[in-house]
SEZAMI-574617 format. One record per residue (C-alpha): residue number from 1; chain; x, y, z. Coordinates in steps of 0.1 Angstrom, whole numbers, plus 5000, padded with zeros to 4 digits. Example, Ala and Ser with C-alpha at 12.3 -4.5 7.8 and 13.67 -1.06 7.14 Angstrom:
2
<atom><k>1</k><c>A</c><xx>5123</xx><yy>4955</yy><zz>5078</zz></atom>
<atom><k>2</k><c>A</c><xx>5137</xx><yy>4989</yy><zz>5071</zz></atom>
***
This chain:
156
<atom><k>1</k><c>A</c><xx>1224</xx><yy>2625</yy><zz>8364</zz></atom>
<atom><k>2</k><c>A</c><xx>1224</xx><yy>2593</yy><zz>8343</zz></atom>
<atom><k>3</k><c>A</c><xx>1190</xx><yy>2586</yy><zz>8327</zz></atom>
<atom><k>4</k><c>A</c><xx>1192</xx><yy>2548</yy><zz>8328</zz></atom>
<atom><k>5</k><c>A</c><xx>1212</xx><yy>2519</yy><zz>8343</zz></atom>
<atom><k>6</k><c>A</c><xx>1222</xx><yy>2484</yy><zz>8336</zz></atom>
<atom><k>7</k><c>A</c><xx>1214</xx><yy>2455</yy><zz>8360</zz></atom>
<atom><k>8</k><c>A</c><xx>1252</xx><yy>2455</yy><zz>8368</zz></atom>
<atom><k>9</k><c>A</c><xx>1247</xx><yy>2490</yy><zz>8382</zz></atom>
<atom><k>10</k><c>A</c><xx>1218</xx><yy>2478</yy><zz>8404</zz></atom>
<atom><k>11</k><c>A</c><xx>1242</xx><yy>2451</yy><zz>8418</zz></atom>
<atom><k>12</k><c>A</c><xx>1264</xx><yy>2479</yy><zz>8433</zz></atom>
<atom><k>13</k><c>A</c><xx>1235</xx><yy>2495</yy><zz>8452</zz></atom>
<atom><k>14</k><c>A</c><xx>1243</xx><yy>2475</yy><zz>8483</zz></atom>
<atom><k>15</k><c>A</c><xx>1222</xx><yy>2461</yy><zz>8512</zz></atom>
<atom><k>16</k><c>A</c><xx>1214</xx><yy>2429</yy><zz>8492</zz></atom>
<atom><k>17</k><c>A</c><xx>1189</xx><yy>2449</yy><zz>8471</zz></atom>
<atom><k>18</k><c>A</c><xx>1198</xx><yy>2434</yy><zz>8437</zz></atom>
<atom><k>19</k><c>A</c><xx>1198</xx><yy>2399</yy><zz>8450</zz></atom>
<atom><k>20</k><c>A</c><xx>1164</xx><yy>2404</yy><zz>8466</zz></atom>
<atom><k>21</k><c>A</c><xx>1149</xx><yy>2418</yy><zz>8434</zz></atom>
<atom><k>22</k><c>A</c><xx>1165</xx><yy>2391</yy><zz>8413</zz></atom>
<atom><k>23</k><c>A</c><xx>1151</xx><yy>2364</yy><zz>8436</zz></atom>
<atom><k>24</k><c>A</c><xx>1116</xx><yy>2376</yy><zz>8428</zz></atom>
<atom><k>25</k><c>A</c><xx>1123</xx><yy>2375</yy><zz>8391</zz></atom>
<atom><k>26</k><c>A</c><xx>1138</xx><yy>2340</yy><zz>8393</zz></atom>
<atom><k>27</k><c>A</c><xx>1112</xx><yy>2325</yy><zz>8417</zz></atom>
<atom><k>28</k><c>A</c><xx>1088</xx><yy>2322</yy><zz>8387</zz></atom>
<atom><k>29</k><c>A</c><xx>1092</xx><yy>2319</yy><zz>8350</zz></atom>
<atom><k>30</k><c>A</c><xx>1065</xx><yy>2342</yy><zz>8339</zz></atom>
<atom><k>31</k><c>A</c><xx>1060</xx><yy>2379</yy><zz>8347</zz></atom>
<atom><k>32</k><c>A</c><xx>1039</xx><yy>2408</yy><zz>8336</zz></atom>
<atom><k>33</k><c>A</c><xx>1052</xx><yy>2433</yy><zz>8311</zz></atom>
<atom><k>34</k><c>A</c><xx>1034</xx><yy>2465</yy><zz>8304</zz></atom>
<atom><k>35</k><c>A</c><xx>1039</xx><yy>2483</yy><zz>8271</zz></atom>
<atom><k>36</k><c>A</c><xx>1022</xx><yy>2511</yy><zz>8253</zz></atom>
<atom><k>37</k><c>A</c><xx>0998</xx><yy>2504</yy><zz>8224</zz></atom>
<atom><k>38</k><c>A</c><xx>0997</xx><yy>2526</yy><zz>8193</zz></atom>
<atom><k>39</k><c>A</c><xx>0970</xx><yy>2548</yy><zz>8208</zz></atom>
<atom><k>40</k><c>A</c><xx>0990</xx><yy>2553</yy><zz>8240</zz></atom>
<atom><k>41</k><c>A</c><xx>0969</xx><yy>2530</yy><zz>8262</zz></atom>
<atom><k>42</k><c>A</c><xx>0986</xx><yy>2504</yy><zz>8284</zz></atom>
<atom><k>43</k><c>A</c><xx>0988</xx><yy>2468</yy><zz>8273</zz></atom>
<atom><k>44</k><c>A</c><xx>1000</xx><yy>2439</yy><zz>8294</zz></atom>
<atom><k>45</k><c>A</c><xx>1017</xx><yy>2407</yy><zz>8284</zz></atom>
<atom><k>46</k><c>A</c><xx>1031</xx><yy>2376</yy><zz>8299</zz></atom>
<atom><k>47</k><c>A</c><xx>1069</xx><yy>2375</yy><zz>8295</zz></atom>
<atom><k>48</k><c>A</c><xx>1101</xx><yy>2360</yy><zz>8308</zz></atom>
<atom><k>49</k><c>A</c><xx>1132</xx><yy>2379</yy><zz>8319</zz></atom>
<atom><k>50</k><c>A</c><xx>1168</xx><yy>2367</yy><zz>8317</zz></atom>
<atom><k>51</k><c>A</c><xx>1200</xx><yy>2381</yy><zz>8333</zz></atom>
<atom><k>52</k><c>A</c><xx>1228</xx><yy>2378</yy><zz>8309</zz></atom>
<atom><k>53</k><c>A</c><xx>1262</xx><yy>2395</yy><zz>8309</zz></atom>
<atom><k>54</k><c>A</c><xx>1251</xx><yy>2423</yy><zz>8333</zz></atom>
<atom><k>55</k><c>A</c><xx>1218</xx><yy>2431</yy><zz>8316</zz></atom>
<atom><k>56</k><c>A</c><xx>1182</xx><yy>2421</yy><zz>8321</zz></atom>
<atom><k>57</k><c>A</c><xx>1168</xx><yy>2409</yy><zz>8288</zz></atom>
<atom><k>58</k><c>A</c><xx>1134</xx><yy>2401</yy><zz>8274</zz></atom>
<atom><k>59</k><c>A</c><xx>1129</xx><yy>2379</yy><zz>8244</zz></atom>
<atom><k>60</k><c>A</c><xx>1099</xx><yy>2374</yy><zz>8222</zz></atom>
<atom><k>61</k><c>A</c><xx>1088</xx><yy>2352</yy><zz>8194</zz></atom>
<atom><k>62</k><c>A</c><xx>1080</xx><yy>2370</yy><zz>8162</zz></atom>
<atom><k>63</k><c>A</c><xx>1056</xx><yy>2382</yy><zz>8150</zz></atom>
<atom><k>64</k><c>A</c><xx>1043</xx><yy>2395</yy><zz>8183</zz></atom>
<atom><k>65</k><c>A</c><xx>1024</xx><yy>2427</yy><zz>8192</zz></atom>
<atom><k>66</k><c>A</c><xx>1046</xx><yy>2433</yy><zz>8222</zz></atom>
<atom><k>67</k><c>A</c><xx>1076</xx><yy>2435</yy><zz>8198</zz></atom>
<atom><k>68</k><c>A</c><xx>1057</xx><yy>2461</yy><zz>8177</zz></atom>
<atom><k>69</k><c>A</c><xx>1048</xx><yy>2480</yy><zz>8209</zz></atom>
<atom><k>70</k><c>A</c><xx>1084</xx><yy>2481</yy><zz>8222</zz></atom>
<atom><k>71</k><c>A</c><xx>1099</xx><yy>2490</yy><zz>8188</zz></atom>
<atom><k>72</k><c>A</c><xx>1074</xx><yy>2519</yy><zz>8185</zz></atom>
<atom><k>73</k><c>A</c><xx>1078</xx><yy>2531</yy><zz>8221</zz></atom>
<atom><k>74</k><c>A</c><xx>1104</xx><yy>2514</yy><zz>8242</zz></atom>
<atom><k>75</k><c>A</c><xx>1090</xx><yy>2526</yy><zz>8276</zz></atom>
<atom><k>76</k><c>A</c><xx>1078</xx><yy>2496</yy><zz>8296</zz></atom>
<atom><k>77</k><c>A</c><xx>1073</xx><yy>2483</yy><zz>8331</zz></atom>
<atom><k>78</k><c>A</c><xx>1079</xx><yy>2448</yy><zz>8344</zz></atom>
<atom><k>79</k><c>A</c><xx>1063</xx><yy>2433</yy><zz>8375</zz></atom>
<atom><k>80</k><c>A</c><xx>1076</xx><yy>2401</yy><zz>8390</zz></atom>
<atom><k>81</k><c>A</c><xx>1051</xx><yy>2373</yy><zz>8394</zz></atom>
<atom><k>82</k><c>A</c><xx>1038</xx><yy>2377</yy><zz>8430</zz></atom>
<atom><k>83</k><c>A</c><xx>1037</xx><yy>2340</yy><zz>8435</zz></atom>
<atom><k>84</k><c>A</c><xx>1013</xx><yy>2327</yy><zz>8461</zz></atom>
<atom><k>85</k><c>A</c><xx>1002</xx><yy>2362</yy><zz>8472</zz></atom>
<atom><k>86</k><c>A</c><xx>1019</xx><yy>2360</yy><zz>8506</zz></atom>
<atom><k>87</k><c>A</c><xx>1044</xx><yy>2388</yy><zz>8497</zz></atom>
<atom><k>88</k><c>A</c><xx>1072</xx><yy>2364</yy><zz>8509</zz></atom>
<atom><k>89</k><c>A</c><xx>1104</xx><yy>2379</yy><zz>8494</zz></atom>
<atom><k>90</k><c>A</c><xx>1086</xx><yy>2411</yy><zz>8485</zz></atom>
<atom><k>91</k><c>A</c><xx>1070</xx><yy>2426</yy><zz>8454</zz></atom>
<atom><k>92</k><c>A</c><xx>1095</xx><yy>2436</yy><zz>8427</zz></atom>
<atom><k>93</k><c>A</c><xx>1089</xx><yy>2459</yy><zz>8397</zz></atom>
<atom><k>94</k><c>A</c><xx>1109</xx><yy>2480</yy><zz>8374</zz></atom>
<atom><k>95</k><c>A</c><xx>1105</xx><yy>2506</yy><zz>8347</zz></atom>
<atom><k>96</k><c>A</c><xx>1128</xx><yy>2506</yy><zz>8317</zz></atom>
<atom><k>97</k><c>A</c><xx>1133</xx><yy>2513</yy><zz>8281</zz></atom>
<atom><k>98</k><c>A</c><xx>1135</xx><yy>2481</yy><zz>8260</zz></atom>
<atom><k>99</k><c>A</c><xx>1163</xx><yy>2485</yy><zz>8234</zz></atom>
<atom><k>100</k><c>A</c><xx>1163</xx><yy>2459</yy><zz>8207</zz></atom>
<atom><k>101</k><c>A</c><xx>1196</xx><yy>2439</yy><zz>8204</zz></atom>
<atom><k>102</k><c>A</c><xx>1206</xx><yy>2440</yy><zz>8168</zz></atom>
<atom><k>103</k><c>A</c><xx>1244</xx><yy>2433</yy><zz>8170</zz></atom>
<atom><k>104</k><c>A</c><xx>1249</xx><yy>2400</yy><zz>8151</zz></atom>
<atom><k>105</k><c>A</c><xx>1278</xx><yy>2388</yy><zz>8173</zz></atom>
<atom><k>106</k><c>A</c><xx>1259</xx><yy>2395</yy><zz>8205</zz></atom>
<atom><k>107</k><c>A</c><xx>1228</xx><yy>2377</yy><zz>8191</zz></atom>
<atom><k>108</k><c>A</c><xx>1250</xx><yy>2347</yy><zz>8180</zz></atom>
<atom><k>109</k><c>A</c><xx>1265</xx><yy>2345</yy><zz>8215</zz></atom>
<atom><k>110</k><c>A</c><xx>1231</xx><yy>2347</yy><zz>8232</zz></atom>
<atom><k>111</k><c>A</c><xx>1217</xx><yy>2321</yy><zz>8209</zz></atom>
<atom><k>112</k><c>A</c><xx>1246</xx><yy>2297</yy><zz>8215</zz></atom>
<atom><k>113</k><c>A</c><xx>1244</xx><yy>2301</yy><zz>8253</zz></atom>
<atom><k>114</k><c>A</c><xx>1206</xx><yy>2303</yy><zz>8258</zz></atom>
<atom><k>115</k><c>A</c><xx>1192</xx><yy>2285</yy><zz>8227</zz></atom>
<atom><k>116</k><c>A</c><xx>1160</xx><yy>2304</yy><zz>8224</zz></atom>
<atom><k>117</k><c>A</c><xx>1134</xx><yy>2291</yy><zz>8199</zz></atom>
<atom><k>118</k><c>A</c><xx>1137</xx><yy>2308</yy><zz>8165</zz></atom>
<atom><k>119</k><c>A</c><xx>1127</xx><yy>2332</yy><zz>8153</zz></atom>
<atom><k>120</k><c>A</c><xx>1130</xx><yy>2356</yy><zz>8182</zz></atom>
<atom><k>121</k><c>A</c><xx>1137</xx><yy>2393</yy><zz>8190</zz></atom>
<atom><k>122</k><c>A</c><xx>1158</xx><yy>2402</yy><zz>8220</zz></atom>
<atom><k>123</k><c>A</c><xx>1155</xx><yy>2434</yy><zz>8241</zz></atom>
<atom><k>124</k><c>A</c><xx>1180</xx><yy>2448</yy><zz>8266</zz></atom>
<atom><k>125</k><c>A</c><xx>1163</xx><yy>2467</yy><zz>8295</zz></atom>
<atom><k>126</k><c>A</c><xx>1178</xx><yy>2501</yy><zz>8302</zz></atom>
<atom><k>127</k><c>A</c><xx>1165</xx><yy>2505</yy><zz>8337</zz></atom>
<atom><k>128</k><c>A</c><xx>1150</xx><yy>2538</yy><zz>8349</zz></atom>
<atom><k>129</k><c>A</c><xx>1136</xx><yy>2525</yy><zz>8382</zz></atom>
<atom><k>130</k><c>A</c><xx>1138</xx><yy>2494</yy><zz>8403</zz></atom>
<atom><k>131</k><c>A</c><xx>1115</xx><yy>2489</yy><zz>8434</zz></atom>
<atom><k>132</k><c>A</c><xx>1111</xx><yy>2462</yy><zz>8460</zz></atom>
<atom><k>133</k><c>A</c><xx>1082</xx><yy>2465</yy><zz>8484</zz></atom>
<atom><k>134</k><c>A</c><xx>1083</xx><yy>2442</yy><zz>8515</zz></atom>
<atom><k>135</k><c>A</c><xx>1059</xx><yy>2436</yy><zz>8543</zz></atom>
<atom><k>136</k><c>A</c><xx>1071</xx><yy>2426</yy><zz>8577</zz></atom>
<atom><k>137</k><c>A</c><xx>1043</xx><yy>2423</yy><zz>8602</zz></atom>
<atom><k>138</k><c>A</c><xx>1026</xx><yy>2457</yy><zz>8601</zz></atom>
<atom><k>139</k><c>A</c><xx>1057</xx><yy>2474</yy><zz>8586</zz></atom>
<atom><k>140</k><c>A</c><xx>1059</xx><yy>2483</yy><zz>8549</zz></atom>
<atom><k>141</k><c>A</c><xx>1094</xx><yy>2488</yy><zz>8535</zz></atom>
<atom><k>142</k><c>A</c><xx>1099</xx><yy>2502</yy><zz>8501</zz></atom>
<atom><k>143</k><c>A</c><xx>1134</xx><yy>2502</yy><zz>8486</zz></atom>
<atom><k>144</k><c>A</c><xx>1140</xx><yy>2520</yy><zz>8453</zz></atom>
<atom><k>145</k><c>A</c><xx>1168</xx><yy>2528</yy><zz>8430</zz></atom>
<atom><k>146</k><c>A</c><xx>1169</xx><yy>2553</yy><zz>8402</zz></atom>
<atom><k>147</k><c>A</c><xx>1198</xx><yy>2561</yy><zz>8379</zz></atom>
<atom><k>148</k><c>A</c><xx>1224</xx><yy>2584</yy><zz>8394</zz></atom>
<atom><k>149</k><c>A</c><xx>1209</xx><yy>2582</yy><zz>8429</zz></atom>
<atom><k>150</k><c>A</c><xx>1216</xx><yy>2562</yy><zz>8460</zz></atom>
<atom><k>151</k><c>A</c><xx>1194</xx><yy>2533</yy><zz>8471</zz></atom>
<atom><k>152</k><c>A</c><xx>1164</xx><yy>2548</yy><zz>8490</zz></atom>
<atom><k>153</k><c>A</c><xx>1145</xx><yy>2531</yy><zz>8518</zz></atom>
<atom><k>154</k><c>A</c><xx>1111</xx><yy>2543</yy><zz>8530</zz></atom>
<atom><k>155</k><c>A</c><xx>1094</xx><yy>2526</yy><zz>8560</zz></atom>
<atom><k>156</k><c>A</c><xx>1057</xx><yy>2530</yy><zz>8568</zz></atom>
***
């Protein structure tokens, strides 16, 4: 079983799952990132997410504590902005390992295409879980994907 996946892998899960999750992450600019502080306690941050060349990416200005957190312990969770609270489009969240992008050519390409404000640090998300929870009347539908597994749907 694979321990992580790229966003491109999520896109092959079927049933419009990736498009529905991505719609939640593109509906708003800012989302909530959870990282681990030095003492192991959770810490939350506002952040943006970008889909680029088959990967979900997080960027950050430097210096920033979230950069320190992710460099020390790459485990993180990302929750899409819930918008107006209506649950329209569902509630999307993912778990991942944030891997710092250090390849100079990749950073140059990203900078040329996206023009982030310098100085910045870029992280690629190695996904370990992607979940979309939707409410339709009195029915709760939870779709989830984990590396090496088929898309799973639970209805309550």
